[in-house]
N, CA, C and O of each residue as an XYZ file, in Angstrom:
888
protein
N      11.888     28.145     -7.488
C      11.666     27.414     -6.224
C      11.110     26.560     -6.476
O      10.233     26.475     -7.336
N      11.827     25.098     -5.212
C      11.714     23.330     -5.789
C       9.794     23.891     -5.483
O       9.143     24.872     -5.125
N       9.672     22.893     -5.795
C       8.142     22.736     -5.454
C       7.836     21.955     -3.947
O       8.357     20.929     -3.510
N       7.179     22.509     -3.556
C       6.988     21.042     -1.874
C       6.296     20.451     -1.925
O       5.116     20.796     -1.979
N       6.914     18.670     -1.934
C       5.906     17.390     -2.751
C       4.710     17.166     -2.107
O       5.049     17.233     -0.925
N       3.495     16.937     -2.128
C       2.408     16.722     -2.106
C       2.183     15.109     -1.862
O       2.294     14.092     -2.547
N       1.796     15.440     -0.481
C       0.808     13.696     -0.428
C      -0.573     13.476     -0.724
O      -1.533     14.096     -0.266
N      -0.574     12.251     -1.776
C      -2.314     12.078     -1.163
C      -1.958     10.772     -0.532
O      -1.093      9.955     -0.848
N      -2.854     10.771      0.458
C      -3.163      9.808      1.110
C      -4.936     10.242      2.165
O      -5.634     11.202      1.839
N      -5.278      9.359      3.274
C      -6.612      9.862      3.998
C      -6.319     10.733      4.995
O      -5.258     11.353      5.073
N      -7.222     10.802      5.758
C      -6.366     11.871      6.931
C      -6.313     10.798      7.922
O      -7.284     10.089      8.187
N      -5.367     10.710      8.368
C      -5.519      9.733      9.416
C      -3.229      8.946      9.034
O      -2.204      9.313      8.461
N      -3.542      8.249      9.537
C      -1.882      8.249      9.361
C      -1.714      6.595      9.586
O      -1.552      6.287     10.766
N      -1.725      5.714      8.823
C      -1.782      4.505      8.411
C      -0.195      4.324      7.530
O       0.887      4.189      8.101
N      -0.351      4.354      6.409
C       0.856      4.172      5.550
C       2.285      5.015      5.465
O       3.455      4.883      5.106
N       0.812      6.548      6.400
C       1.583      7.574      5.703
C       2.221      8.790      6.275
O       2.800      9.565      5.514
N       2.173      8.982      7.340
C       2.263      8.830      8.594
C       3.407      8.727      9.522
O       3.601      9.217     10.634
N       4.413      7.627      8.442
C       6.928      7.915      9.116
C       6.730      8.585      7.642
O       7.928      8.541      7.363
N       6.182      9.129      6.567
C       6.856      9.609      5.300
C       6.234     11.045      6.092
O       6.981     11.940      5.695
N       5.597     11.421      6.672
C       4.916     13.044      7.636
C       6.576     12.908      8.132
O       7.502     13.653      7.813
N       6.604     11.961      8.826
C       7.550     12.491     10.115
C       8.992     12.125      9.076
O       9.501     13.123      8.566
N       9.352     11.383      8.898
C      10.705     12.195      7.649
C      11.000     13.452      7.845
O      11.771     14.053      8.593
N       9.685     13.954      6.432
C       9.914     15.080      5.606
C       9.549     16.250      6.861
O      10.179     17.307      6.862
N       8.754     16.050      7.657
C       9.295     16.947      8.724
C      10.225     17.742      9.942
O      10.533     18.778     10.532
N      10.390     16.069      9.723
C      12.260     15.868     10.544
C      13.416     16.882      9.804
O      14.281     17.611     10.289
N      12.926     16.510      8.071
C      14.281     16.547      7.531
C      13.448     18.711      7.286
O      14.054     19.640      6.752
N      12.148     18.759      7.849
C      12.081     20.447      8.206
C      12.159     21.387      6.759
O      12.624     22.482      6.444
N      11.000     19.657      5.708
C      10.669     20.546      4.274
C       8.747     19.800      4.696
O       8.151     18.745      4.912
N       8.479     21.737      4.544
C       6.877     21.835      4.321
C       6.419     20.587      3.249
O       7.314     20.143      2.530
N       5.309     20.119      3.149
C       4.422     19.716      2.084
C       3.321     19.729      2.459
O       2.945     19.653      3.629
N       2.583     19.841      1.364
C       1.236     20.083      0.843
C       0.599     18.374      1.175
O       1.396     17.605      1.713
N      -0.548     17.950      0.902
C      -1.077     17.198      1.839
C      -2.982     17.139      1.156
O      -3.884     17.750      1.730
N      -3.148     16.493      0.197
C      -4.777     16.388     -0.797
C      -5.388     14.544      0.011
O      -5.196     13.373     -0.315
N      -5.900     15.011      0.770
C      -6.861     13.645      1.612
C      -8.172     13.233      0.356
O      -8.882     13.803     -0.472
N      -7.903     11.897      0.879
C      -8.893     10.761     -0.345
C     -10.445     10.763      0.451
O     -10.206     10.071      1.441
N     -11.341     11.016      0.506
C     -11.939     11.413      1.230
C     -13.443     10.553      0.129
O     -14.407     10.370      0.871
N     -13.665     10.175     -1.026
C     -14.781      9.556     -2.001
C     -13.325      8.514     -3.262
O     -12.256      8.848     -3.773
N     -14.100      7.324     -3.248
C     -13.974      6.490     -4.218
C     -13.857      7.009     -5.101
O     -13.163      6.394     -5.910
N     -14.272      8.101     -5.486
C     -14.006      8.933     -6.903
C     -12.376      9.489     -6.808
O     -11.704      9.291     -7.820
N     -11.923      9.952     -6.021
C     -11.185     10.200     -6.112
C      -9.807      9.508     -6.159
O      -8.811      9.752     -6.840
N     -10.003      8.774     -5.427
C      -9.248      7.236     -5.787
C      -8.764      6.896     -7.094
O      -7.734      6.605     -7.702
N     -11.137      7.232     -7.368
C     -10.790      5.678     -9.102
C      -9.630      6.435     -9.957
O      -9.015      5.529    -10.519
N      -9.156      7.462    -10.247
C      -8.703      9.528    -10.663
C      -7.317      8.760    -11.113
O      -6.778      8.378    -12.152
N      -7.073      8.768     -9.700
C      -5.638      8.722     -9.355
C      -5.143      7.110    -10.211
O      -4.136      6.714    -10.798
N      -6.108      6.703     -9.963
C      -5.810      5.265    -10.503
C      -5.910      5.223    -12.237
O      -4.902      5.055    -12.924
N      -7.004      5.366    -12.702
C      -7.249      6.555    -14.174
C      -6.070      7.452    -14.962
O      -5.522      7.341    -16.059
N      -5.963      8.360    -13.893
C      -4.728      8.695    -14.470
C      -3.006      7.933    -14.724
O      -2.116      7.882    -15.573
N      -3.241      7.575    -13.721
C      -1.356      6.334    -14.004
C      -0.712      6.413    -12.755
O       0.235      5.659    -12.531
N      -1.109      7.253    -11.880
C      -1.110      7.986    -11.000
C       0.051      6.822     -9.627
O       1.111      6.906     -9.006
N      -1.025      5.932     -9.811
C      -0.602      4.563     -9.064
C      -0.345      3.345     -9.227
O      -1.264      2.538     -9.371
N       1.230      2.888     -9.239
C       1.357      1.965    -10.204
C       1.256      0.579     -9.172
O       2.290     -0.086     -9.128
N       0.324      0.188     -8.503
C       0.031     -1.327     -8.409
C      -1.128     -1.262     -7.735
O      -1.420     -2.084     -6.866
N      -2.033     -0.087     -8.147
C      -2.932      0.473     -7.718
C      -3.356      0.669     -5.961
O      -4.350      0.094     -5.516
N      -2.538      1.475     -5.142
C      -2.284      1.514     -4.035
C      -2.495      3.178     -3.341
O      -2.901      4.189     -3.912
N      -2.249      3.074     -2.553
C      -1.703      4.605     -1.760
C      -0.586      3.840     -0.620
O      -0.578      2.667     -0.249
N       0.163      4.768     -0.302
C       0.422      5.987      0.013
C       1.356      5.909     -1.643
O       1.997      5.034     -2.225
N       0.755      8.222     -2.108
C       1.659      8.051     -2.951
C       1.564      9.340     -2.983
O       0.635     10.146     -2.928
N       2.867      9.398     -3.099
C       4.029     10.827     -2.637
C       4.481     11.538     -4.297
O       4.990     10.841     -5.176
N       4.201     12.890     -4.453
C       4.318     13.528     -5.855
C       5.186     14.402     -5.035
O       5.080     15.045     -3.991
N       6.799     13.979     -6.635
C       8.343     14.754     -5.891
C       9.213     14.576     -6.550
O       9.405     13.589     -7.260
N      10.036     15.722     -6.389
C      11.126     15.762     -8.063
C      11.188     14.805     -9.270
O      11.856     13.996     -9.914
N       9.696     15.651     -9.083
C       9.110     15.717    -10.836
C       8.629     13.619    -10.271
O       8.407     13.177    -11.399
N       8.517     12.993     -9.772
C       8.090     11.651     -9.453
C       7.291     11.524     -8.942
O       6.946     12.291     -8.043
N       6.528     10.291     -9.370
C       4.918     10.001     -8.174
C       5.565      8.500     -7.987
O       5.514      7.488     -8.686
N       6.003      8.714     -7.118
C       6.123      7.660     -6.026
C       5.043      7.005     -4.666
O       4.334      7.352     -3.722
N       5.700      5.507     -5.619
C       4.667      4.756     -5.117
C       5.639      3.865     -3.918
O       6.856      3.873     -3.730
N       4.431      3.054     -3.165
C       4.962      2.122     -2.568
C       6.292      2.254     -1.183
O       7.449      2.284     -1.603
N       6.074      2.333      0.533
C       6.057      2.884      1.453
C       7.669      2.909      1.362
O       8.518      3.791      1.493
N       7.693      1.506      1.074
C       9.648      1.354      1.454
C      10.511      2.268      0.846
O      11.532      2.823      1.251
N       9.890      2.313     -0.217
C      10.956      2.692     -1.540
C      10.648      4.508     -1.603
O      11.463      5.208     -2.205
N       9.309      5.202     -0.872
C       9.261      6.290     -0.867
C      10.136      7.167      1.311
O      10.198      8.320      1.738
N      10.469      6.109      1.791
C      11.236      6.466      2.960
C      12.671      6.079      2.819
O      13.581      6.836      3.158
N      12.860      4.892      2.316
C      14.366      5.289      1.801
C      15.208      6.129      0.710
O      16.426      6.189      0.878
N      14.481      6.946     -0.680
C      14.433      7.677     -0.767
C      14.153      9.309     -0.708
O      14.390     10.313     -1.379
N      13.449      8.902      0.616
C      13.459     10.641      1.860
C      14.799     10.317      2.204
O      15.713     10.805      1.539
N      15.045      9.518      3.204
C      16.232      9.060      4.060
C      17.392      9.897      3.100
O      17.972     10.926      3.446
N      17.536      9.284      2.008
C      18.623      9.468      1.547
C      18.954     11.180      0.701
O      19.815     12.033      0.918
N      18.039     11.120     -0.097
C      17.957     12.939      0.140
C      18.104     13.807      0.385
O      18.455     14.763     -0.306
N      17.785     13.708      1.893
C      17.911     14.456      3.127
C      18.795     14.137      4.081
O      18.425     14.449      5.213
N      19.998     13.542      3.986
C      21.395     12.593      4.676
C      20.082     12.155      5.946
O      19.430     13.047      6.488
N      19.996     11.560      6.076
C      19.430     10.436      6.843
C      19.612      8.832      6.938
O      18.662      8.195      7.392
N      20.413      8.359      6.660
C      20.546      7.356      5.714
C      21.962      6.626      5.573
O      22.441      6.031      4.609
N      22.588      6.920      7.135
C      23.778      7.038      6.851
C      25.205      7.667      6.284
O      25.080      8.584      5.472
N      26.141      7.382      6.532
C      27.601      7.395      5.776
C      27.600      6.603      4.565
O      27.540      7.134      3.456
N      27.665      5.325      4.740
C      27.728      4.682      4.081
C      27.004      3.587      3.342
O      25.849      3.915      3.069
N      27.360      2.328      2.921
C      26.729      1.213      2.985
C      26.109      0.371      4.733
O      25.056      0.181      5.344
N      27.100      0.197      4.831
C      27.335     -0.906      6.371
C      26.518     -0.115      7.059
O      26.026     -0.503      8.119
N      26.281      1.039      6.572
C      25.532      2.240      7.833
C      24.225      2.110      7.331
O      23.599      1.673      8.297
N      23.303      2.253      6.219
C      22.474      1.792      5.159
C      22.246      1.056      5.942
O      21.827      1.452      7.030
N      22.391      0.014      5.745
C      22.105     -1.806      5.595
C      21.562     -2.049      7.211
O      20.653     -2.851      7.425
N      22.287     -1.184      8.454
C      21.568     -1.500      9.589
C      20.584     -0.746      9.787
O      19.853     -0.931     10.760
N      20.356      0.334      8.831
C      18.994      1.535      9.478
C      18.330      0.602      8.963
O      17.560     -0.052      9.666
N      18.539      0.263      7.207
C      17.201     -0.439      6.862
C      16.835     -1.849      8.014
O      15.688     -2.250      8.212
N      17.891     -2.352      8.572
C      17.462     -2.930      9.076
C      16.686     -2.896     11.040
O      16.544     -3.847     11.809
N      16.439     -1.787     11.199
C      16.347     -1.403     11.987
C      15.077     -0.769     12.126
O      14.460     -0.661     13.185
N      14.747     -0.390     11.100
C      13.595      0.259     10.919
C      12.686     -0.910      9.798
O      11.598     -1.176     10.308
N      12.826     -1.389      8.895
C      12.118     -2.855      9.199
C      11.147     -2.791     10.225
O       9.976     -2.414     10.269
N      12.461     -3.559     11.556
C      11.824     -4.023     12.610
C      10.580     -3.191     13.952
O       9.991     -3.496     14.988
N      10.804     -1.720     12.785
C       9.997     -0.968     13.757
C       8.639     -1.210     13.234
O       7.706     -1.705     13.867
N       8.626     -0.684     11.641
C       7.774     -1.186     10.695
C       6.783     -2.736     10.882
O       5.620     -3.034     10.607
N       7.658     -3.284     11.338
C       6.786     -4.575     11.774
C       5.443     -4.395     12.947
O       4.213     -4.446     12.972
N       6.708     -4.133     13.936
C       5.994     -3.409     15.186
C       4.966     -2.545     14.709
O       3.920     -2.807     15.304
N       4.826     -1.614     13.874
C       3.773     -0.621     13.830
C       2.665     -1.271     13.228
O       1.544     -1.031     13.675
N       2.791     -1.959     12.401
C       1.366     -2.802     11.202
C       0.659     -3.580     12.048
O      -0.533     -3.843     11.891
N       1.725     -4.184     13.457
C       0.344     -4.592     14.323
C      -0.592     -3.278     14.125
O      -1.564     -3.094     13.393
N      -0.085     -2.636     14.835
C      -0.514     -1.793     15.191
C      -1.837     -0.768     14.744
O      -2.769     -0.596     15.530
N      -1.801     -0.117     13.393
C      -1.560      0.627     12.282
C      -2.564     -0.418     11.685
O      -3.551     -0.037     11.056
N      -2.230     -2.056     11.944
C      -3.991     -2.923     10.661
C      -4.861     -2.910     12.454
O      -5.256     -4.062     12.272
N      -5.346     -2.617     13.701
C      -6.331     -3.088     14.627
C      -7.043     -2.477     14.355
O      -8.076     -2.799     14.941
N      -7.288     -1.042     13.265
C      -9.083     -0.559     13.956
C      -9.765     -1.184     13.460
O     -10.970     -1.345     13.652
N      -8.712     -1.881     12.343
C      -9.893     -1.888     10.610
C     -10.542     -3.890     11.020
O     -11.256     -4.408     10.161
N     -10.258     -4.553     12.039
C     -10.971     -5.759     12.971
C     -11.801     -5.504     13.178
O     -12.386     -4.487     12.806
N     -12.353     -6.755     14.194
C     -13.399     -6.636     14.435
C     -12.918     -6.289     16.006
O     -11.788     -6.274     16.496
N     -14.575     -5.945     16.751
C     -14.045     -4.998     18.384
C     -13.426     -6.402     19.942
O     -13.464     -6.146     21.146
N     -12.999     -7.581     19.388
C     -11.937     -8.218     20.647
C     -11.281     -8.302     20.048
O     -10.253     -8.274     20.725
N     -10.792     -8.510     18.160
C      -9.673     -8.491     17.805
C      -8.899     -7.912     17.677
O      -7.766     -8.392     17.710
N      -9.061     -6.929     17.522
C      -8.987     -5.196     17.747
C      -7.757     -5.194     19.517
O      -6.530     -5.126     19.580
N      -8.736     -5.293     20.593
C      -8.109     -5.517     21.897
C      -7.301     -6.361     21.346
O      -6.328     -5.753     20.899
N      -7.230     -7.732     21.124
C      -5.960     -8.472     21.549
C      -4.956     -8.779     20.820
O      -4.215     -9.751     20.971
N      -4.858     -7.268     19.321
C      -3.740     -6.968     18.579
C      -3.097     -6.202     18.675
O      -2.102     -5.898     18.017
N      -4.031     -5.306     20.375
C      -2.814     -3.717     20.363
C      -2.077     -4.341     21.590
O      -0.948     -3.994     21.936
N      -2.899     -5.390     22.272
C      -2.467     -6.362     23.229
C      -1.449     -6.940     23.103
O      -0.599     -7.039     23.988
N      -1.358     -7.531     21.701
C      -0.301     -8.183     21.500
C       1.015     -7.175     20.823
O       2.201     -7.400     20.582
N       0.613     -6.635     20.753
C       1.663     -5.329     20.158
C       2.339     -4.552     21.725
O       3.302     -3.799     21.872
N       1.723     -4.910     22.355
C       2.288     -4.299     23.625
C       2.694     -5.147     23.875
O       3.849     -4.726     23.803
N       2.839     -6.359     24.215
C       3.835     -7.432     24.386
C       5.225     -8.087     23.942
O       6.160     -8.606     24.551
N       4.880     -7.778     22.366
C       5.992     -7.324     21.627
C       7.114     -6.497     21.459
O       8.340     -6.588     21.530
N       6.343     -5.745     21.235
C       7.382     -4.577     22.139
C       7.934     -4.679     23.172
O       9.152     -4.515     23.105
N       7.384     -4.964     24.476
C       8.518     -4.890     25.005
C       8.934     -6.513     25.790
O       9.477     -6.452     26.893
N       8.722     -7.566     25.326
C       9.377     -8.907     24.542
C      10.352     -8.570     24.386
O      11.220     -8.294     25.214
N      10.383     -8.514     22.606
C      10.628     -8.616     21.169
C      11.642     -7.326     20.657
O      12.843     -7.419     20.404
N      10.745     -6.037     20.580
C      11.458     -4.491     20.430
C      12.656     -3.990     21.123
O      13.779     -3.546     20.885
N      11.899     -4.265     22.055
C      12.178     -2.472     22.527
C      13.572     -3.501     23.502
O      14.523     -2.774     23.790
N      13.726     -4.910     23.952
C      14.942     -4.878     24.830
C      16.235     -4.453     23.680
O      17.114     -3.606     23.836
N      15.935     -5.591     22.198
C      16.915     -5.548     21.154
C      16.898     -3.459     20.439
O      17.608     -3.164     19.479
N      15.955     -2.325     21.175
C      16.597     -2.024     20.653
C      17.213     -0.913     21.824
O      17.718      0.112     21.366
N      17.183     -1.097     23.396
C      17.455     -1.390     24.632
C      19.158     -1.764     24.559
O      20.014     -0.958     24.923
N      19.502     -3.282     23.962
C      21.257     -3.555     23.113
C      21.739     -2.941     23.124
O      22.765     -2.616     23.722
N      20.500     -2.163     21.719
C      21.292     -1.390     20.851
C      22.287      0.082     21.173
O      23.300      0.625     20.732
N      21.426      0.251     22.054
C      21.952      2.232     22.592
C      23.366      1.058     23.274
O      24.485      0.933     22.776
N      22.836      0.364     24.481
C      24.160      0.037     24.927
C      25.287      0.172     24.106
O      26.295      0.851     23.911
N      24.812     -0.541     23.819
C      26.718     -1.320     22.776
C      26.873     -0.407     22.218
O      28.074     -0.207     22.035
N      25.908      0.726     21.583
C      26.618      1.638     20.886
C      27.763      2.326     21.161
O      28.941      2.319     20.804
N      26.447      3.431     22.543
C      27.361      3.844     22.928
C      27.081      5.444     22.814
O      27.439      6.350     23.567
N      26.358      5.479     21.674
C      26.087      7.256     21.494
C      24.553      7.128     20.968
O      23.913      6.101     20.741
N      24.176      8.437     20.850
C      23.051      8.937     20.901
C      22.210      8.423     20.037
O      21.018      8.720     19.956
N      22.743      7.707     19.424
C      21.752      7.796     17.415
C      21.721      6.175     17.561
O      22.268      5.604     18.505
N      21.165      5.633     16.734
C      21.845      4.074     16.697
C      22.298      3.697     15.784
O      22.795      2.571     15.816
N      22.327      4.440     14.612
C      23.397      4.288     13.354
C      24.610      5.229     13.773
O      24.157      5.890     14.707
N      26.196      5.697     13.502
C      26.569      5.791     13.593
C      26.548      7.174     14.843
O      25.993      6.942     15.917
N      27.196      8.602     14.593
C      26.496      9.044     15.318
C      25.791     10.633     15.509
O      25.838     11.513     16.368
N      24.950     10.390     13.844
C      23.992     11.948     13.825
C      22.450     10.743     13.262
O      22.386      9.557     12.938
N      21.328     11.986     13.416
C      20.017     11.306     13.880
C      19.937     10.878     12.658
O      20.188     11.677     11.755
N      19.491      9.233     12.277
C      18.915      8.866     10.533
C      18.171      8.364     10.769
O      18.033      8.294     11.990
N      17.073      7.601      9.920
C      15.846      7.303      9.344
C      15.244      6.490     10.541
O      14.058      6.170     10.466
N      16.160      6.046     11.908
C      16.089      4.053     12.187
C      16.164      4.992     13.552
O      15.789      4.383     14.554
N      16.572      6.336     13.774
C      16.540      6.819     15.208
C      15.120      7.561     15.146
O      14.672      7.858     16.253
N      14.017      8.052     13.586
C      12.703      8.617     13.720
C      12.136      7.766     13.830
O      11.465      8.048     14.823
N      11.788      6.601     13.465
C      10.643      6.489     12.642
C      10.930      5.061     14.419
O      10.337      4.007     14.189
N      11.786      5.061     16.058
C      11.631      4.248     16.200
C      10.838      4.878     17.366
O      10.112      4.254     18.140
N      11.119      6.411     17.379
C      10.387      7.400     18.752
C       9.028      7.649     17.796
O       8.001      8.027     18.359
N       9.031      7.466     16.566
C       7.280      7.167     15.783
C       7.138      5.759     17.075
O       7.180      6.104     18.256
N       7.020      4.642     16.828
C       6.795      3.663     17.001
C       6.425      3.411     18.515
O       5.653      2.578     18.991
N       7.380      4.600     19.281
C       7.385      4.358     20.968
C       6.247      4.741     21.206
O       5.311      4.082     21.662
N       6.285      5.993     20.861
C       5.256      6.835     20.994
C       3.587      6.075     20.498
O       2.497      6.317     21.016
N       3.942      4.952     19.140
C       2.596      4.665     19.132
C       2.368      3.828     20.541
O       1.467      4.397     21.156
N       2.892      2.606     21.322
C       3.100      1.537     21.725
C       1.821      2.453     22.436
O       0.609      2.252     22.506
N       3.089      4.028     23.132
C       2.784      4.385     24.516
C       1.512      4.323     25.077
O       1.111      3.903     26.162
N       0.705      5.057     23.676
C      -0.896      5.542     23.216
C      -1.336      4.372     24.441
O      -1.639      4.718     25.583
N      -1.305      2.761     23.922
C      -1.608      1.110     24.469
C      -1.311      1.402     25.424
O      -2.305      1.410     26.150
N      -0.005      1.824     26.201
C       0.215      1.765     27.117
C       1.368      2.345     27.744
O       2.537      2.139     27.418
N       0.783      3.393     29.051
C       1.532      4.227     29.264
C       3.156      3.650     29.071
O       3.928      3.609     28.113
N       3.224      3.300     30.272
C       4.364      2.453     31.464
C       5.372      1.902     30.759
O       6.473      1.877     31.311
N       5.183      1.112     28.843
C       5.717      0.851     27.981
C       6.797      0.563     28.050
O       7.174     -0.487     27.529
N       8.053      1.764     29.013
C       9.277      2.078     28.679
C       9.582      1.511     30.133
O       9.789      0.320     29.899
N       9.671      1.624     30.982
C       9.504      1.039     32.451
C      10.286      0.575     32.575
O      11.073      1.014     33.413
N      10.571     -0.467     31.934
C      12.064     -1.317     32.295
C      13.006     -0.634     31.001
O      13.244     -1.424     30.088
N      13.334      0.197     30.915
C      14.110      0.596     29.102
C      14.627      1.599     29.208
O      14.525      2.482     28.356
N      15.696      1.769     30.888
C      16.119      3.274     30.913
C      16.778      3.688     29.360
O      16.269      4.755     29.018
N      17.565      3.275     28.514
C      18.513      4.010     28.089
C      17.283      4.235     26.397
O      18.055      4.450     25.462
N      16.374      4.236     26.077
C      15.231      4.118     25.081
C      14.412      5.247     25.804
O      13.846      6.021     25.032
N      14.193      5.560     27.594
C      13.278      6.345     28.293
C      14.423      7.324     27.641
O      13.949      8.184     26.899
N      15.837      7.340     27.791
C      16.426      9.039     27.151
C      16.515      8.772     25.842
O      16.916      9.927     25.702
N      16.523      8.356     24.763
C      16.215      7.952     23.739
C      15.730      8.682     23.436
O      16.116      9.720     22.900
N      14.185      8.141     23.849
C      12.797      8.990     23.020
C      13.049     10.114     24.145
O      13.561      9.357     24.970
N      13.063     11.504     24.846
C      13.251     12.203     25.178
C      14.478     13.272     24.325
O      14.142     14.399     23.962
N      15.807     12.769     24.098
C      16.393     13.770     23.395
C      15.929     13.411     22.041
O      16.177     14.229     21.155
N      15.288     12.314     21.719
C      14.745     12.750     19.984
C      13.496     13.621     19.685
O      13.218     14.228     18.651
N      12.699     13.511     21.051
C      11.938     14.584     20.550
C      11.955     16.095     20.713
O      11.066     16.921     20.505
N      13.207     16.236     21.142
C      13.394     17.247     21.552
C      15.104     17.951     20.083
O      16.154     18.559     20.287
N      14.627     17.543     19.162
C      15.872     17.953     17.966
C      14.598     18.604     18.424
O      13.805     18.220     19.284
N      14.555     20.610     16.993
C      13.790     20.875     16.833
C      12.677     21.027     15.599
O      11.853     21.895     15.311
N      12.955     20.114     15.180
C      11.955     20.075     13.948
C      11.191     18.511     14.390
O      10.012     18.342     14.079
N      11.840     17.586     15.013
C      10.831     17.048     15.575
C       9.635     17.239     16.904
O       8.548     16.747     17.207
N      10.447     18.115     17.371
C      10.046     18.948     17.965
C       8.549     19.727     18.045
O       7.621     19.739     18.854
N       8.880     20.457     16.576
C       7.582     21.251     16.130
C       6.662     20.317     15.781
O       5.525     20.605     16.157
N       6.806     18.947     14.987
C       6.243     17.911     15.056
C       5.095     17.894     15.762
O       3.971     18.241     15.397
N       5.571     17.331     17.128
C       4.946     17.140     18.446
C       3.783     17.801     18.067
O       2.695     17.523     17.562
N       4.271     18.585     18.403
C       2.811     20.614     18.888
C       1.717     20.391     18.175
O       1.810     19.965     17.023
N       0.183     20.718     18.924
C      -0.710     20.293     18.403
C      -0.722     21.529     16.755
O       0.027     22.494     16.597
N      -1.387     21.230     16.161
C      -1.615     22.091     15.423
C      -0.906     21.311     13.755
O      -1.500     21.342     12.677
N       0.408     20.705     13.997
C       1.140     20.324     13.206
C       0.703     19.510     12.594
O      -0.119     18.941     13.312
N       0.782     18.559     10.574
C       0.432     17.607     10.075
C       0.952     16.255     10.895
O       1.063     15.346     10.073
N       1.169     15.985     11.705
C       0.726     14.884     12.942
C      -0.892     14.735     12.848
O      -1.834     15.505     13.032
N      -0.686     12.680     12.282
C      -2.250     13.055     12.781
C      -2.755     12.095     13.796
O      -2.113     11.064     13.997
N      -4.314     12.444     14.735
C      -3.794     11.574     15.271
C      -4.608      9.641     15.407
O      -5.007      8.825     14.577
N      -4.476      9.681     17.291
C      -4.612      7.725     16.204
C      -5.862      8.098     16.340
O      -6.549      8.692     17.171
N      -6.066      7.259     14.610
C      -7.506      6.385     14.233
C      -8.168      6.306     14.499
O      -7.931      5.707     15.548
N      -9.720      6.502     14.430
C     -10.911      6.687     14.874
C     -11.785      5.898     14.145
O     -11.396      5.028     13.366
N     -13.053      6.183     14.381
C     -14.523      5.289     13.925
C     -14.463      6.602     12.469
O     -15.568      6.098     12.668
N     -14.384      7.258     11.758
C     -14.666      8.478     11.036
C     -13.959      7.657     10.248
O     -14.715      6.988      9.544
N     -12.358      7.333     10.000
C     -11.103      7.399      9.091
C     -10.993      6.423      8.903
O     -10.422      6.181      7.839
N     -11.582      4.810     10.035
C     -11.784      3.724      9.389
C     -12.380      3.879      8.867
O     -11.742      4.184      7.859
N     -14.304      4.015      8.397
C     -14.681      4.348      7.465
C     -14.714      4.986      5.722
O     -15.241      4.789      4.627
N     -13.634      5.959      6.515
C     -13.456      6.104      5.345
C     -12.761      5.795      4.640
O     -13.080      5.974      3.464
N     -11.482      5.187      4.921
C     -10.916      3.169      4.418
C     -11.484      3.216      3.538
O     -11.461      3.830      2.472
N     -12.497      1.954      4.376
C     -13.721      1.095      3.726
C     -13.961      1.552      2.716
O     -13.564      1.088      1.647
N     -14.726      2.651      2.861
C     -15.222      3.423      1.418
C     -14.802      3.535      0.672
O     -15.427      2.954     -0.216
N     -13.863      4.050      0.274
C     -12.523      5.226     -0.413
C     -11.882      3.582     -1.431
O     -11.688      3.499     -2.644
N     -11.660      2.240     -0.101
C     -11.125      1.424     -1.247
C     -11.860      0.248     -0.790
O     -11.437     -0.873     -0.506
N     -13.244      0.806     -0.772
C     -14.759     -0.986     -1.006
C     -14.301     -2.624     -0.116
O     -14.669     -3.754     -0.436
N     -13.240     -2.146      1.255
C     -13.743     -3.652      1.773
C     -13.964     -3.472      2.832
O     -14.370     -4.390      3.543
């Protein structure tokens, strides 16, 4: 029996959440070890688990994988969420990189001073409405399919839904001018494994709070 992937990260979203999304969408059960002390982090470093001294860390298929982008690419390929050929794959990469840029604006905000945090979140909403969501609305219109690339679910679709939900937590009506994205959100959210992940009690993490920020600062000493 294949061992369950094991995820090492803080008990919060951060850079690990997109990895959780991919695994959950693929219907893969996974275990988590939450970093709560500096000692846990230093042990991973001492044991040579952290290639560049950073988490996320994912233990899967007999490997210790670090670097978020590399982990996501591996999982997308392993679970058939990476298109049917090289041309589809590069488009998936482009779209996923775009949504990642947007999400990082939100992921980094809680670690800023209160006023700067609010300004960062407001900028993220503005960028979503003026830069990112218009692009994806046009992609859906031009492509004419249920999915962003080809005619099957991919990493790009999953990460776009994740980004939409993150922005909606800041500004609920953000999709009001994007009818195709509204339909996309409903459609992808109802894929059985994703629907399950969006239910209470799943391994999806809530928006970061003060405790999460304090733990990250303590463990990483910044």
